[in-house]
N, C-alpha and C positions, 0 to 999 in steps of 0.2 A: 895509125888507127885514129879516125876522127871520132867525134862524139856521137856520130850515128852508127859507129861500129864498122865503118867501111875502111879497109886498108888503103891509105893514100887518098882518102876522100876529102871533100872540101866542106863538110857539114851541110850540104844542100840536099842530102838524101833523106832527111828527117825533119820533123817539125816538133816544137815544144808546145804542149797544151798545159795551161795552168789556170787556176781559178780559186775563188774563195767563197765558201758557203757560209753566209753570215746572217741568215734569218734567225733573229734572237728568240722569238717565242713560236712554238709549234702548237698545233691544235690539240694534241693528245700525247700521252706517254706511250712510247713504243718505237718501232722501227720506222725510220723516215729515209727515203732514198736521197742521196747527195748528188751522185754523178755516175755516169755509165762510162766505163773504160773499154774501148774497142779491143779486139784481138790484135796481136802483134805489138802491143804497147811494151815499152822498156822504161827503165829508170823511174819506176812508180814510187811516189812519195805522197802519202796521205797523212796529215798531221793536225791534231787538235791544237788550237792556238794557245789555250790556257787549260790547266788541269781543272777538271770538273767531275761531276758524278755521272756524266754521259759516257757511252762506250761506242767505239767504231765497230762495224761489222762488214764482212765480205761474203758475197754469194755469187756463184757462177750463173751464167744465163741458163744453163741446163738444170738449175735448181739445187745444185750441191752447195751446202754450207761449208765455208772454209774456216772462218773465224767468228766466234760469238754468235752462232746461229741457234735457232730454236730456244731462245731465252736462256741459253747456257753461256756463262762467261768463262772463256778459256784463259789459261795462264799465259803470261808473256812467254814467247819462244818462237820457234820456227815451224811454219805450217806450209804444206805443199798444196798447190791447186792451180788449175788452168795452165799447166805446163811450166810453172816457175815456183820458186820458194819465197814465201813471205816471212819477213821478220816482224813480229808483233812486239811492240815495246809499250810498257805502262809503268812509268816511274812511280815508286811507292815510298820514297823518302818523305819524311814529314815536312822538311823545309823546301822540297822541290815544288815548283809551280808549272813545270812542263807537262803538256798533255800527252795523250797516247798517240801512237803512230803505226802505220804500215809501210814497210819498205820492200821493194822487190826489183831484181835486175831485169826480169823478163827474158825473152818475149813471151807474152801470153798467147795461148792458142784458142781462147774463147772469150766472149764478151764477159766483162766483170762488172758487177753492180756493187757500189759502195753505199753503206747505210750508216746512220747514227741512231743509237738507241737513246731516245730522248727521255731525260728525267728531270732536268733543270734547264734554265735559260742557256741557249747555245752561245759559247764564247767565240765561235768561229772555227771552221775547218778549212785548211788550205790543201790543195792537191796539185800535183803536176806529174806529167808523164810524157814520153816521147813516142811519136808515131812515125812510120815511114811516110815520106812525102806522097807516095802514090796510094796511101790509105785514106780515103775520104772520111771525114768526120760527119756522121749523119746528124741532121738537125733534130733536136728533140721534138717529140710529138706533143704539141701544145694541148691536145685533148687528154693527155695523160696527166691527171692531177699529181702523180708522184713527181713529175718533173716540172710541170707548169706552175704548181703552187709552192713547191718546197725548194726549188733550186734558184739561188741568186748568186751570180758569179761576178766577180770584180776583176776586170782586165788589167793589163799592165798600164794602160793609159789612165786608170783611175775611174772609168765610167762604170756604173752599175747597169747591168742589163740582164734580161731573162732570156735564156736560150743557150747558144753555143758558147763554150769557153774560148778564151783567146788562143789564137794559133800564131806561132812565131817560128822563123827559121833561125838556124844557128849562124853566128858571125864570129869567128875566133878573134878577129881584130877589134871588134866592137863589143866586147864583153860577152860574146857567145850568142847574141840575138840580133836579128834584123828587125826593122820596124814592121808593123803588121802589113801584110800584102793585100789584105782585103778589109773593107769596113767590118766593124764588130758585129753588125746586124745582118751580115750576108754570109752565105755558105759558099765556099769555093766550088767551082764547077768540077765535075768529075773529068779527069784527064782521059783522053781517048787512048785506047791500047796502042802500044808501040809497034813499030814495024817488025814483022817476024824475022828473026835472025837465025843463023845456023848454030843455035845452042839448044841443048836439051837439059831437062832435070834428070839427075841420076842418084839412085840410092847409094849413100856412102857410109852407112853405119847407123848408130843410134846414140842418143844422149847417155850420159852417166845415169845410173840407177838413182832414183830419188831417195832411196833408203838403203842402208848397208845391210839391213835385216828386217824381218817382219813384213815382208811383201811391199816392195816399192814398185815404181813404174819408170819406164823409159820410152822415148819416142824416136821414131825413125827420122833420119836426117837425109834430106835431098839437097844436092848441090848442083849449081849451074856449071855445065862443062861444054867444051866444044864438041860438036856432033861427031866429028871425025877423030880428033886426037884425044878426046876425053880429058883434055886438060881443063882444070878448074879455072873458071873465070868469074868475075863479079856477078852477083845474082841479078843485077839489073839488066844483064845481057839476055836473060831468059824471060819468057812471058810468064808473069806471075799468075795469070789466070789459068795457066796449064800446070801449075806446080801441084804435085800430088799432096793430098792431105797427110799430115804426119800421123802415124798410127801408134797408139799406146800399147805397150807390152809390159806384162808383169815381170818382176825380177827380184832376186834375193828373197826367196820365200821362207827361208829359215827363220825361226823365232828369234827375236831380240832378247838379250838378257834383261831381266828386270833391273830397275834402278830406283834410287830414292829421288823423288821429285820434291825439291825444297822450295817452299813458298817464301814470300817476302816477310821480313820481321814486322810484327805489329808495332803500333806506337808504344812508346815507353809508358809504363803504368803511372809514373810520377813525372811531373813537369820539372822537378829538380831533385837532386840527391839520387840515391841508389834506388832503382826501380826494377821492374821485370818487363820483358817483352817476349812474345810468343810467335811461333810460326808453324805452319802446317807442313808436315812431312808425310808424304804418301809413297807407298810402293807402287810403281807403275810399270807398264810394259807396252811397247809399241808394236802394233800390228795393223797392216793395211792402212797406213797413214793416219791411224787413230791411236791416241794414247789412252790406255785403259787402266783403271785402278784394279790392282790385284792384291791377293793376300800378302801380308808382310813376310810370310815364310819364304816367298820367292826371292826376297832380298836378303836372306840370311847370310849370303856370301859377302855382303857389304856391311860396313859399320854404320849403324843408324845415326844420322845427324841429330844434334840436340834440338829439342823443340822449345826450350826456354833458355833465356839468357838474362844476365843482369845488364842494366843500362843506366846511364846518367847523362841527361841532356845538359845540365848546368849545375853549379853549386847551389845548394839549398839556401833558403832565406836565413837571416841571422837573428841572434838574440838581441833584444833591446830592452834596457831598463827605462821604464816610463815614469816612475815616481821615486821620490826620495824615501829613505827609511822612515818608518813611523812606529814608535814604541807603544806597547799596549798599556803602559802605566805612566803617570806623570812623574812619579818618583819611585825609588826602590828598583828591584829587579823584575823584569818582565820579558816579553817577546816583541821583537820588532819585525815588520814586514815591508815589502815593496813589490810593485808590479813588474813582472818580467814577462815579455811576450815574444813570440816568434813572428817576425815581420818580413814580408816579402820584399823583393827589390823595388816594388812600386809603393811601398809603405802600408800595405794592407796587413791586418792580422790574419794569420793562417794557422793551421793545426800545428801543435808542437812537434808532430812527427816530421814536419818539413825541415826542422832544424836539428842540429847535432845535439842529442841529449847529453853527451859527455861534456859539452862546453856550456851547459846552461848555468847562468849565474844563480847564486843562492837568493831565495826570496823570503827566508825565515831564519832568524837567529836570536840568541839571547841579547838583552840590553840592560844596562844599569844606569838609571837616571839620577843616582845620588840619593842621600838620605832624605826621608820624608819628615816634614814638620808635623807633629802630632799633638793631640789634646784629648782630655776626657770629656765625653758628652754623656748626659744622663737625662731621663724623663722626670716628670713630676711623680710624687709618691702616689701609689695606687690608693683608691678610696676604700677598698675592701680589706678588712682585717681577717686574719686567719682564724680567729676565735669569735664566736657569736657573743660570748660574754667573758668577762674577766680579761686576762692578759693574753695577747696574741702578737702576730707579726704582720707588717705590710711591706711591700717591696716596690722597687722601681728598676728600670732598665739602665745599664751602665755600659758604654761603648768607648773603645779607643779608636779615634778617627784621625786621618791625616787632614791637612788643610785642603786637599783636593777631593774630599768626600769618598775616600776609599777605606774600607774597614781593615783593621789590623788585629792580630791576636791581643787578648786583654793585657798580656805582659808587655806589650809594645810601648806603653806610655809610662813605664816606670812603676815605682812601688807606692806612690800616693794615690791609690785608687779610691774613689768615693765609695762609701758603703752603699750596698744595694738592698738593705733591709733595716727596719727599725721596729721597736716595740710599740704596740698599740693596745689600749686598754678601754674596753667598753664598760657597761654597767656590771656590777658584781654578779657573779653566777649564783643561782640557788643550789643548795646542797642536793646531790642526787647519788643514788646507789646504783652500781652497775657491776656486772661480771667482767673481769679483766682476764685476759689469757696471755700466757707466756708463749714463746716460740715452740714449735714442735721439736721434740728430741730427734736424734738420728734414728733411722730405721733399725729395728732389732736384728735384721738379717742383711747379709750382703747380697743375697739373691733370693728369688722366690718370694712368697708371701711372708710379711712380718708385721710388726706393729710399732707405733711411736706414740709417745705421751707428751703431755704438756700440763703445766700448772694452771688451774682455774681458781681465781680468788675473787671474793666479794669485796669491793672497795667502795668507799664513800668519797666523792669528789667535791671539793669546796674551794673557796678562794685561798685557803691556807695550804691546800695540797690534797693528798690522798690518805685515807685511814682504812686499815684492814678491819672488816666487819665479819661477824659470824655468818656462816653460810645461810642460816635461816632468814637473814635480812634480805637476801636476794631470792627467796623462795618464790616470789611472785613473778620473777623473770625466768625466761627460758635459759637454762644453764648450758653453756657450750660444751661440746664433747671434750673429754680430757684424754681420749685414746681413739686411735683410728688405725685402720690397716694400711700397709704400705707395700710397695713392690718396686724395687730398684731395677732389677733385671731378671731374666729367666735363669734358673739354675741348671737346666738340663736334667737328665736322668740322675737320681740320687738314691742312696740306700735309706730305707725307712725301717724302724723296728718297734715292737711293742715293749712294755715293761717286762721284767723278769717274772716268771711264775714263782709261786712259793717253792721253797726247797723241798725236795722229796723226803728229806729226813731232817730232824732237829739236831742231831749230833752224829758223830762218827762218820761223817762224809755222805753227802747226798748230791743231788744235781738239780739244776733249775734250767728252764728253756725260755726262749722268746721267738717270736715270728719275725723274719727279716724279708723285706720285699724291695725290689727295684721299681721305682715309680717315676713317670715323666712329669713335666710341669702340669699336665692336665690330670694328674693323679691316676694315670692308666699304667698297667703293667708294661715294663720296658726291659730291653736287653742292653741298654746303653750304659750301664754302670760298670765301673772298673772292678774286676773280680778281686783284685788284691786289697781293695778297701772295704770289702764286705764284712760287716760286724759278725762276731761269732753268735751262733744260735743256741749253744749249750755250754754250761760251765759247772764246775763243782762248787759245793757250798756246805756249811756247817761241818768242818772237819774235826771239831773238838770231841773228846771222848764224852760218853754219857755218864754222869755222876749224880745220884739222888741227893737233895738238900732240903732242909727245912729252915725257913727264915721268916722275918717280919718285914712287911711293907709299911712304912711310916708315912703319914700325911702330916706335914708341918704347917704351923700357923702362917697366915699371911704376913704377920708382923715379925716372925722369927726367921732365922737363917742358920744354916749349918746343922750338924747332927745333934747338937745339944739343945736346940730350941724346943720348947714344950710342944708335944704333939697335939694336933687338933683332934684326931681320932686315930686309933690304932687297931688294926685287925690282923690276925694271923692267917696267912695263906701258905699253901705248900708249893714248893718248886719241884717238879718232877720232870722226867725226861721228855715228856711230850708237851711241855709248856705249863702255863699257869692253871691252877685248879683251886677250888676252895668253896666255902659256903656262898650261897646266892646273896646273902646280905652284904658281903664285901662289894660286890658289883653295885648294889643299891647305893651304898655309901659313896662310891666313886661318882655315880650319876648325880647324886644329890649335891655334891660340892662342885660340879663342873662349871657352874656359872661364876665361881670365884677363883678358879685356877686355870692354868693353861698347860699344854703339853710341853715337856722338855725331856731331854735325855738326862738320866740321872744314874749315878753309880750306887748299886746296892752294896751294903756293908761288906767289907773285905772278909770278915770272919764268917760270913754266910756263903759268899761265892768268891773263892780265892782268885779266880782268873778274871774278875771284874767284868762279868757279863752285863751288857747294856740292855735296859728295858725301858719302856715308856711309862712315865709316871706323871701324875698331876702335881703341879707346883704353882705357887702364887706368882703374881706379877713381880 
């Protein structure tokens, strides 16, 4: 089989057509026609010279889009059209510089148009295909701007020309090619039809179905046979003009199983170190030579491929120490620092995330610069005395500093600290009288409202000191308060009660009562008191028996004491069961001497009241 596909042939039954479309800049973004490939072409190869943002596209002369039509970019893969299967390649590796390409074995059964989807300057597109020698290559229509303006071909001889691509025959001994048979700017004449022979075209079957499922197509095959023996002979024995057209037939109409269509991995998210990359994974199904996106549920019988993956293009940048250690203090203990940066392999500072954080050198630590030399420093004495007259005090600032002007605690310079205060004495003070107050006492209660007191004394201040003066000496001055209310904290609800009432009887047992209430801090009735702490509201009183007595109540002199002192006045009164009674003049005497006596508990004579009943009596200071 020679390169023309003829068994025992000599490579003369076909010709190679090749060219290079290298117009760098086109007039607008979009589809631009590169070349027209006639029907019957085999060994088709259309390749972009260098990777770019442009795309190649294929369209049949009948108007059917095969690859990258209608502004839709197809995935790399296999696509059927014009009687053959095209392999579409688009390298997606980051480091790859190869452009995309179309490859097909052929033969084609329809004219094929090749386009470039122009987006950036064209790096060049090469193409080549093989045609039967008896298939004339039509000269491009120069009135067609799609060919006249956009096609520039470069032949094997290196000459640029507009129009026909180069045509060459195969020569196995000479590298597979003969020199050009005609000049580049001429079109070979159409060969006259061969002499009619005794051979006919016969239907001998069909091609394989283009798809194993999802509706493919196949084409009838006609072979050249001897008219009488029906023995197959080379096709050139038959008249090609009488060859029946191959008919397309549908085949394998059953649905194809859905599959996961896996896209190319995206670029790594990081230029170095561990990053992430993504890819598109779609559930697709083939039908009628078109691949359709379908719901993912149709692919549930298959394990879904991962859409993300870790990646690492190279080892990340490294940590570099850019400065020496620098301590924060010239002496003593401090902190030292240095500059640590993440540096790329070209010496640029990059984000710390580009380096391994576990290997980052320390940039901060303690440092000890040795003991500091230190001295006492002090200011001049202040001009202001603490007293406007008489003896006072003036001060100055005293600091313990190192020889590098850094402050230390006052004990850092030893025990010989200079004094920071001294006595100052202005003119003698005039004597003056003032109220002086002592500190307030503690609050009388631990909670709730209470009171506190302080001593308030009238003093005379002079150069000799202070002298206590009678209160009237300060009567012209406002006297400070010696008592004030205080409140340390709230007590909460507490039991309050009144004084006991009078006993219901003076002897032989009576009772007395008092009112008890639970009050809050706001003096409102409350139920928050503890019942077991409630004071009693009633108790017995005066249990002694009732005995009538007659006795004397003696008033003793202010200057006497004891029972034998001469009485000032003496009046007889009676003691009866219901209390004191007697003449009205006895009460008059008591009232008359009240200014010279005070109340005191006093024992009445035992011979008058044997059980020593206590009564109130007036007695002198």
